[in-house]
Residue frames as qw, qx, qy, qz and C-alpha x, y, z in Angstrom:
[[0.007, 0.332, 0.941, 0.071, 75.68, 55.40, 113.38],
 [0.104, 0.652, 0.482, -0.577, 73.48, 58.35, 114.36],
 [0.129, 0.491, -0.324, -0.798, 74.26, 60.14, 111.07],
 [0.069, -0.035, -0.899, -0.432, 73.05, 57.17, 109.02],
 [0.018, 0.539, 0.811, -0.224, 69.72, 57.13, 110.85],
 [0.101, 0.679, 0.181, -0.704, 69.18, 60.85, 110.36],
 [0.115, 0.355, -0.580, -0.724, 70.10, 60.66, 106.67],
 [0.025, -0.221, -0.954, -0.200, 67.75, 57.72, 106.23],
 [0.059, 0.639, 0.657, -0.397, 64.91, 59.60, 107.87],
 [0.118, 0.619, -0.114, -0.768, 65.49, 62.68, 105.80],
 [0.057, 0.151, -0.809, -0.566, 65.51, 60.53, 102.66],
 [0.003, 0.426, 0.904, -0.023, 62.19, 58.92, 103.65],
 [0.085, 0.699, 0.371, -0.605, 60.62, 62.36, 104.37],
 [0.121, 0.480, -0.409, -0.766, 61.74, 63.63, 100.98],
 [0.059, -0.070, -0.917, -0.389, 60.32, 60.56, 99.20],
 [0.037, 0.582, 0.768, -0.265, 57.01, 61.01, 101.01],
 [0.090, 0.673, 0.097, -0.728, 56.92, 64.69, 100.07],
 [0.118, 0.301, -0.645, -0.692, 57.69, 63.99, 96.38],
 [0.015, -0.269, -0.951, -0.151, 55.01, 61.25, 96.37],
 [0.066, 0.654, 0.580, -0.482, 52.43, 63.64, 97.80],
 [0.155, 0.595, -0.183, -0.767, 53.17, 66.35, 95.27],
 [0.081, 0.085, -0.845, -0.521, 53.00, 63.80, 92.44],
 [0.017, 0.454, 0.884, -0.109, 49.63, 62.67, 93.85],
 [0.126, 0.662, 0.273, -0.687, 48.39, 66.29, 93.87],
 [0.141, 0.403, -0.520, -0.739, 49.22, 66.60, 90.19],
 [0.155, -0.070, -0.927, -0.334, 47.42, 63.34, 89.30],
 [0.297, -0.577, -0.755, -0.096, 44.45, 63.67, 91.62],
 [0.142, 0.234, -0.218, 0.937, 43.89, 67.29, 92.61],
 [0.505, -0.313, -0.040, -0.804, 40.27, 66.96, 93.81],
 [0.041, -0.081, -0.939, 0.330, 38.42, 65.12, 96.58],
 [0.215, -0.598, -0.729, -0.253, 34.75, 64.61, 97.33],
 [0.136, -0.597, 0.043, -0.790, 33.07, 67.77, 98.70],
 [0.200, -0.038, -0.801, 0.563, 32.96, 67.73, 102.47],
 [0.363, 0.106, 0.288, -0.880, 29.63, 69.64, 102.61],
 [0.759, 0.201, -0.059, -0.616, 27.49, 67.72, 100.11],
 [0.653, -0.243, 0.717, 0.023, 29.53, 64.47, 100.15],
 [0.184, -0.166, 0.773, 0.585, 29.76, 64.52, 96.32],
 [0.300, 0.544, 0.780, -0.080, 26.02, 64.64, 95.70],
 [0.221, 0.114, 0.281, 0.927, 26.22, 68.27, 94.42],
 [0.341, -0.409, -0.282, -0.798, 22.53, 68.94, 95.01],
 [0.026, -0.078, -0.795, 0.601, 20.77, 69.14, 98.35],
 [0.190, -0.588, -0.731, -0.290, 17.05, 68.68, 98.95],
 [0.188, -0.546, 0.040, -0.816, 15.01, 71.48, 100.41],
 [0.011, 0.046, -0.816, 0.577, 14.02, 71.29, 104.08],
 [0.493, 0.253, 0.416, -0.721, 10.35, 72.18, 103.73],
 [0.815, 0.456, -0.007, -0.358, 9.63, 71.08, 100.19],
 [0.559, -0.447, 0.655, 0.243, 11.92, 68.09, 99.83],
 [0.741, 0.468, 0.444, 0.188, 11.14, 67.66, 96.09],
 [0.288, 0.944, -0.111, 0.115, 13.02, 70.88, 95.46],
 [0.847, -0.184, 0.014, 0.499, 16.82, 71.10, 95.47],
 [0.100, 0.977, -0.180, -0.063, 19.68, 73.60, 95.37],
 [0.752, 0.465, -0.328, 0.332, 23.31, 73.50, 94.32],
 [0.746, -0.435, -0.223, 0.451, 25.95, 73.05, 96.97],
 [0.021, 0.999, -0.040, 0.018, 27.46, 76.42, 97.95],
 [0.560, -0.648, 0.443, 0.266, 30.89, 75.00, 98.65],
 [0.522, -0.105, 0.708, 0.464, 31.57, 73.16, 95.41],
 [0.359, 0.436, -0.161, -0.809, 29.10, 75.02, 93.14],
 [0.852, 0.255, 0.121, -0.441, 27.51, 71.75, 92.12],
 [0.510, 0.546, -0.654, -0.117, 30.57, 69.85, 90.97],
 [0.941, -0.298, -0.110, -0.118, 30.64, 67.51, 93.95],
 [0.831, 0.032, -0.181, 0.525, 34.40, 68.00, 94.31],
 [0.165, -0.981, 0.105, 0.003, 36.76, 70.39, 96.02],
 [0.494, 0.662, -0.503, 0.254, 40.56, 70.90, 95.73],
 [0.852, -0.273, -0.350, 0.278, 42.80, 68.84, 97.97],
 [0.421, -0.870, 0.108, 0.235, 45.09, 70.40, 100.57],
 [0.552, -0.387, 0.467, 0.572, 48.11, 71.67, 98.69],
 [0.497, 0.483, 0.569, 0.442, 46.65, 72.16, 95.24],
 [0.042, 0.983, 0.173, 0.038, 46.03, 75.85, 95.84],
 [0.457, -0.740, 0.329, 0.369, 49.64, 76.23, 96.88],
 [0.556, -0.077, 0.641, 0.524, 50.92, 74.56, 93.73],
 [0.409, 0.629, 0.008, -0.661, 48.40, 76.22, 91.40],
 [0.139, 0.307, -0.842, -0.421, 48.73, 73.17, 89.17],
 [0.352, 0.202, 0.897, -0.178, 46.53, 70.33, 88.02],
 [0.113, 0.406, 0.721, 0.549, 43.66, 70.08, 85.65],
 [0.228, -0.283, -0.054, -0.930, 40.95, 72.75, 85.41],
 [0.424, 0.035, 0.619, -0.660, 38.00, 72.57, 87.78],
 [0.158, 0.224, 0.936, 0.220, 35.62, 69.83, 86.64],
 [0.298, -0.181, -0.314, -0.883, 32.50, 70.94, 84.81],
 [0.425, 0.016, 0.622, -0.657, 29.14, 70.58, 86.51],
 [0.744, 0.283, -0.170, -0.581, 27.54, 68.90, 83.50]]
């Protein structure tokens, strides 16, 4: 009985891993954690001025955990 439980647990972990890798291929980017996807931040003194986010270079997105390891997925989205 113990072997069946362990085999079932291993199978579930493998399925979760395969699902996560497939998800990385389909959706390799998430919203930037620094600018929250807004890509441009207002200036502190002159709030009508703005600058591009230094973390995502203005795309508003950053790679998900694991995409750098796989080196797969679509090219980085353009900032336009």
